[in-house]
C-alpha positions in Angstrom: -17.7 18.1 22.2 -15.8 15.6 20.1 -12.1 14.8 21.0 -11.4 13.1 17.7 -8.5 14.4 15.6 -9.3 16.6 12.7 -9.6 14.6 9.5 -7.7 17.2 7.5 -4.8 17.2 10.0 -4.8 13.4 9.9 -4.1 13.4 6.2 -2.0 16.5 6.2 -4.2 18.5 3.8 -6.3 21.7 4.0 -10.0 22.1 3.2 -9.3 23.4 -0.3 -7.4 20.2 -1.3 -8.5 18.5 -4.5 -9.8 14.9 -4.5 -6.5 13.9 -6.1 -4.5 15.6 -3.4 -6.6 13.9 -0.7 -6.1 10.5 -2.4 -2.3 11.0 -2.7 -2.0 12.2 0.9 -4.1 9.2 2.1 -2.0 6.7 0.3 1.2 8.2 1.7 -0.1 8.2 5.2 -1.6 4.7 4.9 1.7 3.3 3.8 3.6 5.1 6.5 1.3 3.8 9.3 0.5 0.4 8.0 0.7 -1.9 11.0 2.9 -4.4 9.1 5.6 -1.7 9.0 5.7 -1.5 12.8 6.7 -3.9 15.5 6.4 -4.2 19.3 4.9 -1.4 21.2 4.8 0.8 18.1 2.4 -1.6 16.4 -0.5 -0.8 18.7 -0.1 3.0 18.0 0.2 2.3 14.3 -3.0 0.3 14.2 -4.9 3.1 15.9 -3.4 5.7 13.6 -4.0 3.5 10.6 -7.7 3.2 11.4 -8.0 7.0 12.0 -6.4 7.7 8.6 -8.8 5.3 6.8 -11.8 6.8 8.6 -10.7 10.3 7.6 -10.2 9.3 4.0 -13.6 7.6 3.8 -15.2 10.9 4.7 -13.0 13.4 2.8 -13.0 11.3 -0.4 -16.8 11.4 -0.6 -18.2 14.8 -1.6 -21.4 14.5 0.4 -19.7 13.3 3.5 -17.0 15.9 3.2 -19.6 18.7 2.9 -21.4 17.4 6.0 -18.1 17.2 7.9 -17.1 20.7 6.8 -20.4 22.0 8.1 -20.8 20.0 11.3 -17.4 18.5 12.1 -17.5 15.3 14.1 -21.0 16.0 15.3 -22.1 14.7 11.9 -21.3 11.2 13.4 -23.6 11.7 16.4 -25.2 8.5 17.7 -28.7 7.7 16.4 -27.9 7.8 12.7 -28.1 4.2 11.4 -27.2 0.7 12.5 -24.5 -1.7 11.7 -25.2 -5.1 10.4 -23.9 -8.1 12.3 -21.1 -10.3 11.0 -22.5 -13.7 10.2 -19.0 -15.0 9.8 -17.7 -14.0 13.2 -15.7 -16.8 14.9 -15.3 -18.7 11.6 -12.0 -20.6 11.1 -9.9 -20.9 8.0 -11.4 -17.8 6.2 -8.6 -15.6 4.8 -11.0 -12.7 4.4 -12.2 -10.0 6.7 -16.0 -9.4 6.4 -17.8 -6.1 6.7 -21.2 -5.0 5.7 -22.5 -1.5 4.8 -26.1 -0.7 5.3 -27.5 2.2 3.1 -30.5 3.3 5.1 -31.8 6.8 5.9 -32.9 8.1 9.3 -31.5 11.5 8.6 -27.9 10.5 8.8 -25.9 12.6 6.2 -23.5 9.7 5.9 -26.1 7.2 4.7 -25.5 4.9 7.8 -21.9 4.3 6.7 -20.1 1.6 8.6 -16.4 2.2 8.8 -15.9 -1.4 9.7 -12.4 -3.0 9.4 -9.8 -0.3 8.6 -8.1 -2.9 6.4 -11.3 -3.1 4.3 -12.0 0.5 3.2 -9.2 1.0 0.7 -10.5 2.4 -2.6 -9.2 1.3 -6.0 -6.6 3.5 -7.6 -7.5 2.1 -11.0 -10.7 4.2 -11.5 -14.2 3.1 -12.3 -15.9 2.2 -15.6 -17.1 -1.2 -16.6 -14.0 -3.3 -15.6 -14.1 -5.6 -12.6 -11.8 -3.3 -10.7 -14.2 -0.3 -10.7 -15.8 0.9 -7.5 -19.3 1.8 -8.8 -22.0 -0.6 -7.8 -25.8 -0.2 -8.0 -26.4 -2.2 -4.8 -24.8 -2.8 -1.5 -23.1 -6.1 -1.2 -20.8 -7.8 1.4 -17.2 -6.6 1.3 -14.1 -8.6 2.2 -10.5 -7.8 2.5 -7.6 -10.2 1.9 -3.9 -9.9 2.8 -1.4 -11.0 0.2 2.3 -11.3 0.3 4.3 -8.9 -2.0 5.0 -11.7 -4.4 1.4 -13.0 -4.5 0.3 -9.6 -5.4 2.8 -9.0 -8.3 2.6 -12.6 -9.6 -1.0 -13.3 -9.1 -2.4 -16.2 -7.0 -5.5 -18.4 -6.4 -7.3 -18.4 -3.1 -10.1 -20.7 -1.7 -12.4 -19.8 1.1 -15.8 -20.7 2.5 -18.8 -18.3 2.4 -22.3 -19.3 3.5 -21.2 -22.9 3.7 -19.9 -23.0 0.1 -16.3 -23.2 -1.1 -15.3 -20.4 -3.4 -12.1 -20.3 -5.4 -11.0 -17.0 -6.9 -8.1 -16.0 -9.0 -6.2 -12.8 -8.1 -4.7 -11.3 -11.2 -1.0 -10.5 -11.4 -0.1 -6.9 -10.5 -2.8 -6.0 -8.0 -1.6 -3.4 -5.5 -2.4 -2.1 -2.0 -5.9 -0.8 -2.1 -7.0 -2.6 -5.2 -10.8 -3.3 -5.1 -12.2 -6.2 -7.2 -15.9 -6.5 -7.6 -17.6 -9.9 -8.1 -21.3 -10.5 -8.7 -22.2 -11.1 -5.0 -19.3 -9.5 -3.1 -16.3 -7.1 -3.4 -12.8 -7.7 -2.4 -10.2 -5.2 -1.2 -6.5 -6.2 -1.4 -3.9 -5.5 1.3 -0.3 -6.2 0.5 2.4 -7.0 3.1 5.7 -5.2 2.7 8.6 -7.1 1.1 12.0 -7.6 2.7 13.9 -5.5 0.2 11.6 -4.6 -2.7 9.5 -1.5 -2.7 6.7 -0.6 -5.2 5.3 2.5 -6.7 2.6 1.7 -9.3 4.1 -0.8 -11.7 7.7 0.1 -10.9 9.8 -1.7 -8.3 12.7 -0.3 -6.4 15.6 -1.9 -4.6 18.7 -0.7 -2.8 22.1 -2.4 -3.5 25.2 -1.6 -1.6 28.6 -2.0 -3.2 32.2 -1.6 -1.8 34.3 1.5 -2.5 36.7 -0.5 -4.6 34.0 -1.2 -7.1 33.2 2.5 -7.3 36.7 3.1 -8.3 37.4 0.1 -10.5 33.9 -0.8 -11.7 32.6 -4.4 -11.8 29.5 -6.6 -12.1 26.9 -7.3 -9.4 23.9 -9.6 -9.2 20.5 -8.0 -8.6 17.3 -9.8 -7.7 14.1 -9.1 -9.6 10.6 -10.5 -9.1 11.4 -13.2 -11.6 15.1 -14.0 -11.5 18.5 -12.7 -10.6 20.2 -10.6 -13.2 23.8 -9.3 -13.7 24.4 -5.6 -14.2 27.6 -3.7 -14.8 28.7 -0.9 -12.5 30.8 1.6 -14.3 34.0 3.2 -12.8 33.2 6.3 -10.9 29.6 5.5 -10.2 28.3 7.9 -7.6 26.3 6.9 -4.5 22.6 7.3 -5.2 22.9 6.4 -8.9 19.7 4.8 -10.2 20.0 2.0 -12.8 16.9 1.2 -14.8 16.0 -2.4 -15.6 13.4 -2.1 -18.3 10.4 -4.4 -18.1 11.6 -6.0 -14.8 8.8 -4.4 -12.7 5.3 -5.5 -11.8 2.7 -6.5 -14.4 -0.4 -4.4 -14.7 -3.7 -6.3 -14.2 -5.3 -4.3 -17.1 -2.7 -4.9 -19.7 0.4 -7.1 -20.4 3.0 -4.3 -20.2 5.2 -4.5 -17.1 6.8 -1.7 -15.2 10.5 -1.2 -14.6 12.9 -2.0 -11.8 15.1 0.7 -10.4 18.3 -0.2 -8.7 19.7 2.4 -6.3 23.4 2.1 -5.8 24.7 2.9 -2.3 28.4 2.8 -1.3 29.5 0.8 1.7 31.6 3.0 4.1 33.2 0.7 6.7 33.0 1.9 10.4 36.5 0.4 11.0 39.4 -0.3 8.7 42.6 -2.3 9.1 46.1 -0.7 9.2 46.7 -2.0 5.7 43.6 -0.4 4.4 44.4 2.8 6.1 47.9 2.8 4.6 46.4 2.3 1.1 43.9 5.2 1.6 46.7 7.4 2.8 48.6 6.6 -0.4 45.5 7.4 -2.4 45.2 10.8 -0.6 48.8 11.6 -1.7 47.8 10.8 -5.3 44.9 13.2 -5.0 42.1 10.6 -4.8 
């Protein structure tokens, strides 16, 4: 009997969940357990959880695999159903990509000999299919790679060079790719992983940032400098601004790889509450209390 965790429990959905609900749940869990978001002893647990989540999504996002899992559970993965191809690039140096190969044989395996491979490699594109290079429909099985980009490389675009089968390849990553983007080339496909930023967070084409201001600015108002992906901008904070207020910077978000329109940046205002205050500050606050503030 299998001791693996239930795939539905891993993603936090039930068996009646739609494909959209499964995809949204997967993305949320993948971001939560991404190893780059964990340090020290927690990182090992995160890597294990991250791989389990990806494995669960690869099964539940495919209608045939999901049906087999619903009928047979983890027994559908019983040994004897297919083989994995070797990695001809193992031990190579200077290659920024992770290599994994999927064989599509038969032998009675309801999963078509699927190779889960590297958990960083099995993200699916959230852009949809069709004829564009980001689609995930291919008529033949080809080598798959994954590449890790910094947050800024992903939103601004970059160019990478690597060696495959003894030949140098230079590819351009378009501005605006996101975690899980899959780009298909003629002879291989590329999945993008994006490292978290120090203070920017991203949701689609929109970017979010937290800014903390002193209480005096809440009362009196003022101007603050806010970083964006391109430059630092000044924004005005009105008197009486409440903690949690969101200020929208139109067109200051990430570009979209399919069109030129950019998302927005949202600045969340937080109020700094000091843990300790001086006697002078305390006296001023006492005076404000007497004035009803």
